[in-house]
C-alpha positions as CSV (number, residue, x, y, z in Angstrom):
1,M,139.7,216.9,61.8
2,L,142.6,217.6,64.2
3,A,142.2,220.3,66.9
4,R,144.9,222.5,65.3
5,E,143.2,222.3,61.9
6,R,139.9,223.2,63.5
7,Q,141.4,226.1,65.3
8,N,143.0,227.4,62.1
9,K,139.7,227.2,60.4
10,I,138.0,229.1,63.2
11,V,140.5,231.9,62.8
12,E,139.9,232.0,59.1
13,M,136.1,232.2,59.7
14,V,136.5,235.0,62.3
15,N,138.7,237.1,59.9
16,A,136.4,236.5,57.0
17,N,133.1,237.1,58.7
18,G,134.0,239.3,61.6
19,S,132.5,237.0,64.3
20,V,131.5,233.4,65.1
21,L,129.2,231.7,67.5
22,V,130.1,228.8,69.8
23,K,126.8,227.0,69.0
24,E,127.3,227.2,65.3
25,L,130.9,226.1,65.5
26,S,130.0,223.2,67.7
27,E,127.5,222.0,65.1
28,M,129.8,222.6,62.1
29,F,132.8,220.7,63.6
30,E,130.6,218.1,65.4
31,V,132.3,218.7,68.8
32,T,131.0,219.9,72.1
33,E,130.5,223.5,72.9
34,D,133.0,223.1,75.7
35,S,135.6,222.0,73.1
36,I,134.9,225.1,71.1
37,R,135.2,227.4,74.1
38,K,138.6,225.8,74.9
39,D,139.6,226.5,71.3
40,L,138.6,230.1,71.5
41,S,140.4,230.6,74.8
42,L,143.6,229.2,73.3
43,L,143.2,231.4,70.2
44,E,142.6,234.5,72.3
45,K,145.8,233.8,74.3
46,K,147.6,233.8,70.9
47,E,145.9,237.2,70.1
48,L,144.2,235.7,67.0
49,L,140.7,236.7,68.1
50,K,138.8,238.2,71.0
51,K,136.3,236.1,72.9
52,T,132.8,237.4,73.5
53,Y,129.7,236.1,75.3
54,G,128.6,233.1,73.1
55,G,131.4,233.4,70.5
56,A,134.3,235.5,69.3
57,V,135.2,238.5,67.1
58,R,138.1,239.5,65.0
59,N,141.1,240.8,66.9
60,R,142.5,243.9,65.1
61,V,145.4,244.4,67.6
62,N,148.6,245.2,65.7
63,T,150.8,242.6,67.4
64,H,153.6,243.1,64.9
65,E,154.3,246.5,66.3
66,L,155.1,245.2,69.8
67,Y,158.8,245.3,70.8
68,V,160.7,242.2,69.6
69,S,161.2,241.2,73.3
70,Q,157.5,240.8,73.5
71,R,157.2,238.7,70.3
72,K,160.1,236.4,70.7
73,G,158.4,234.2,73.4
74,K,155.3,233.5,71.3
75,N,154.8,230.2,69.3
76,V,158.4,229.2,69.9
77,E,158.0,225.6,69.1
78,E,156.3,226.4,65.8
79,K,159.0,228.9,64.9
80,K,161.7,226.3,65.6
81,K,160.0,223.8,63.3
82,I,159.9,226.4,60.5
83,A,163.5,227.4,61.1
84,K,164.7,223.8,60.9
85,K,163.0,223.4,57.5
86,A,164.6,226.7,56.3
87,F,168.0,225.5,57.5
88,E,167.8,222.4,55.3
89,L,167.6,224.7,52.3
90,I,170.9,226.5,53.0
91,E,174.0,225.2,51.2
92,E,177.7,225.8,51.8
93,G,178.8,229.0,50.1
94,D,175.4,230.6,50.0
95,F,174.9,234.3,50.4
96,I,171.6,234.6,52.2
97,F,169.5,237.4,53.6
98,L,167.6,237.1,56.9
99,D,164.7,239.6,57.0
100,I,163.2,241.0,60.2
101,S,161.3,238.0,61.6
102,T,161.4,236.3,65.0
103,I,161.6,233.0,63.1
104,N,165.0,234.1,61.7
105,I,166.2,234.4,65.3
106,E,165.7,230.6,65.5
107,L,167.2,230.1,62.0
108,I,170.4,232.0,62.8
109,K,170.9,229.9,66.0
110,L,171.0,226.8,63.8
111,I,173.4,228.4,61.3
112,V,175.8,229.6,64.1
113,E,175.6,226.3,65.9
114,A,176.6,224.5,62.7
115,N,179.2,227.1,61.9
116,L,178.1,227.0,58.3
117,D,180.5,228.4,55.7
118,V,178.0,230.9,54.4
119,T,177.5,234.7,54.3
120,V,174.5,236.1,56.2
121,A,173.2,239.6,55.4
122,T,170.6,241.0,57.7
123,N,168.9,244.2,58.9
124,M,167.7,242.5,62.1
125,I,169.5,243.4,65.3
126,D,168.9,240.0,67.0
127,V,170.5,238.2,64.1
128,M,173.5,240.4,64.2
129,L,173.9,239.9,68.0
130,S,174.1,236.1,67.4
131,F,177.7,236.6,66.1
132,T,179.5,236.7,69.4
133,A,182.3,234.3,68.7
134,S,184.8,233.6,65.9
135,L,182.9,231.8,63.1
136,D,183.3,230.5,59.6
137,T,179.9,232.1,59.0
138,N,180.3,235.7,57.7
139,L,178.0,238.6,58.6
140,V,177.0,241.6,56.6
141,F,174.8,244.0,58.6
142,V,172.9,246.8,57.0
143,G,171.7,249.9,59.0
144,G,169.3,252.7,58.4
145,K,166.2,253.9,60.2
146,L,165.3,251.9,63.3
147,N,161.9,250.4,62.9
148,R,159.0,250.9,65.4
149,G,159.5,247.4,66.9
150,R,163.2,248.3,67.7
151,D,164.3,245.0,66.1
152,G,165.8,246.1,62.8
153,F,166.5,248.8,60.2
154,I,164.3,249.8,57.3
155,G,164.0,252.8,55.0
156,S,165.7,254.4,52.0
157,Y,169.3,254.2,53.3
158,T,168.8,250.5,54.2
159,N,167.3,249.8,50.8
160,E,170.2,251.6,49.0
161,Q,172.7,249.3,50.8
162,I,170.7,246.1,50.1
163,G,170.4,247.0,46.4
164,E,174.1,246.7,46.0
165,F,174.1,243.0,46.7
166,S,172.9,239.8,45.0
167,F,171.6,237.1,47.3
168,D,171.2,233.4,46.6
169,K,168.3,233.0,49.1
170,A,166.2,235.3,51.2
171,F,164.1,234.2,54.2
172,M,161.3,236.6,54.7
173,G,158.9,237.5,57.6
174,V,155.2,238.0,57.0
175,V,152.3,239.5,59.0
176,G,149.5,237.9,57.0
177,V,148.6,236.2,53.8
178,D,145.4,236.6,51.8
179,I,145.3,233.4,49.7
180,K,142.2,234.3,47.8
181,R,143.5,237.7,46.6
182,N,147.2,236.5,46.3
183,K,148.6,239.1,48.7
184,V,151.4,239.0,51.2
185,Y,151.2,241.6,53.9
186,T,153.2,243.6,56.4
187,Y,152.1,246.5,58.6
188,T,154.2,249.5,57.6
189,T,155.1,251.1,54.3
190,D,158.8,251.4,55.1
191,D,159.1,247.7,56.0
192,A,157.2,246.7,52.9
193,L,159.5,248.7,50.6
194,T,162.6,247.2,52.3
195,K,161.2,243.7,51.8
196,K,160.5,244.5,48.2
197,V,164.2,245.4,47.6
198,I,165.4,242.3,49.4
199,M,163.2,240.1,47.1
200,E,164.3,242.0,44.0
201,N,167.9,241.2,44.8
202,S,167.5,237.6,45.7
203,E,167.6,234.5,43.4
204,K,165.1,232.6,45.6
205,C,162.8,233.9,48.3
206,Y,161.1,231.8,51.0
207,M,158.2,233.0,53.2
208,L,158.5,231.9,56.9
209,M,155.2,231.8,58.7
210,E,152.9,229.9,61.1
211,N,149.7,228.5,59.5
212,T,147.6,230.9,61.5
213,K,148.9,233.8,59.4
214,F,146.8,232.6,56.5
215,A,144.0,234.1,58.4
216,R,145.6,237.4,59.4
217,E,145.5,240.8,57.7
218,G,148.2,243.5,57.4
219,N,148.0,247.0,56.2
220,Y,150.4,246.9,53.2
221,R,150.9,244.4,50.5
222,Y,154.6,243.8,49.8
223,S,154.4,240.8,47.5
224,S,152.2,238.2,45.8
225,I,152.4,234.6,46.9
226,D,153.7,233.4,43.5
227,E,156.7,235.7,43.7
228,F,158.1,233.3,46.3
229,E,160.0,230.1,45.6
230,G,158.4,228.5,48.6
231,I,156.4,228.9,51.8
232,I,157.8,227.2,55.0
233,L,155.1,226.4,57.6
234,D,155.0,224.8,61.0
235,E,152.5,222.1,59.9
236,E,150.4,221.0,57.0
237,P,147.9,223.7,55.9
238,S,144.2,223.2,55.8
239,E,142.5,221.7,52.7
240,E,141.1,225.1,51.8
241,V,144.5,226.7,52.0
242,Q,146.1,223.9,49.9
243,K,143.3,224.3,47.3
244,H,144.1,228.0,46.9
245,L,147.8,227.5,46.8
246,A,147.6,224.7,44.2
247,D,147.7,227.2,41.2
248,K,150.3,229.5,42.7
249,K,153.3,227.5,41.5
250,V,155.0,227.8,44.9
251,T,156.6,225.0,46.9
252,V,155.0,224.4,50.3
253,L,157.2,222.9,53.0
254,Y,156.2,221.8,56.5
């Protein structure tokens, strides 16, 4: 088992059980306790768990509510991989929606660099700010109530505007996914309702997420997994995740 796969499994176990012990993990994965401690230190830096004496516990910090400037610098390489895969799905002439997601910041960079002849609609400020020069790429920006993270607009006025459009593809952010209960989460009700409207008005919707989010929880369900056309990941998911996704009829890209 690769170190990344082991770390993803550890996060899944912490979120499922509330805590884990170094000794038990060492025996389970057949690696040294020092290797497990290094895994836990790395995962703590990513705010996926909290280290304790002899193990780790679930981290319930709401990292999604941090300012976008604090979130943009995390897991950048993983986000770039996901954005590159998403970019390959976009065709000339498409009308696409880029939801509030730091991965979409990387995706719009690729779109602008390629000067794609597409129309981009978004409620995310950083996506809008990428349009600083004359481009063949068109922009539709929707306003409304500024969200808590100060990175985009949500709420009833935003939803009303989005509802007037029909999108070919939507690329959606996600806080966490519960594969066993078929639930896709965000943290706030307003953000969830805006995401629902985006999906209702899109022909195809793609979930953009790092593998670690299969082990995260949110506060509000905005969709089920099988409502998406596909899930775009930074790497191949664990065998357990693949097993649960097998019957969801959703394409998994990585």
